[in-house]
C-alpha positions in Angstrom: -50.6 -0.4 -125.6 -47.5 1.1 -127.3 -45.9 -2.2 -128.2 -45.8 -1.5 -131.9 -44.9 2.2 -131.6 -41.6 3.0 -133.3 -39.7 6.0 -134.3 -41.4 6.1 -137.7 -44.8 6.4 -136.0 -43.6 9.3 -133.9 -42.2 11.0 -137.0 -45.5 10.6 -138.8 -47.4 12.1 -135.8 -45.0 15.0 -135.7 -45.5 15.7 -139.4 -49.3 15.6 -139.1 -49.1 18.0 -136.1 -46.9 20.3 -138.1 -49.3 20.3 -141.0 -52.3 20.9 -138.8 -51.0 23.8 -136.7 -48.2 25.2 -138.9 -44.7 26.0 -138.0 -45.3 29.5 -136.6 -47.9 28.4 -134.2 -46.0 25.5 -132.6 -43.8 27.6 -130.3 -46.9 29.4 -129.0 -48.7 26.1 -128.6 -45.7 24.6 -126.6 -45.5 27.7 -124.4 -49.2 27.6 -123.6 -49.0 23.9 -122.8 -46.0 24.5 -120.5 -47.8 27.3 -118.7 -50.9 25.2 -118.2 -48.9 22.4 -116.8 -47.1 24.8 -114.4 -50.5 26.2 -113.2 -51.9 22.7 -112.7 -48.8 21.7 -110.7 -49.1 24.8 -108.5 -52.8 24.3 -107.9 -52.4 20.6 -107.0 -49.6 21.5 -104.6 -51.6 24.3 -102.9 -54.6 22.0 -102.6 -52.6 19.4 -100.9 -51.0 22.0 -98.6 -54.5 23.3 -97.7 -55.8 19.8 -97.0 -52.9 19.2 -94.6 -53.5 22.6 -93.0 -57.3 22.0 -92.5 -56.7 18.6 -90.8 -54.2 20.1 -88.5 -56.4 23.1 -87.6 -59.4 20.8 -87.2 -57.4 18.6 -84.7 -56.4 21.7 -82.8 -59.9 23.1 -82.7 -61.3 19.9 -81.2 -58.7 19.7 -78.5 -59.1 23.4 -77.6 -62.9 23.2 -77.1 -64.1 22.3 -73.6 -66.1 19.1 -73.3 -69.9 19.4 -73.3 -71.7 18.6 -70.0 -75.0 16.8 -69.8 -77.0 19.8 -68.7 -77.8 22.7 -71.0 -78.7 26.1 -69.6 -79.9 28.8 -71.9 -78.9 32.2 -70.5 -80.1 34.3 -73.4 -83.2 36.3 -73.1 -85.6 36.8 -76.0 
């Protein structure tokens, strides 16, 4: 895909970005992008930690429950 991509191409792309956004806005744009990437990384990490925690707790919940017997008796009164 990037077989013909050279340094000149990268330079042209950077000049176009500079013209579109302007020099004063580029640091804010880069800072915003960095913060977004950090938030995404933290969310992905927390989701994977939660997924591991739910499988562990689900396994523990199934082993702690007594096995059901064939007869069912309802002791509640209506």
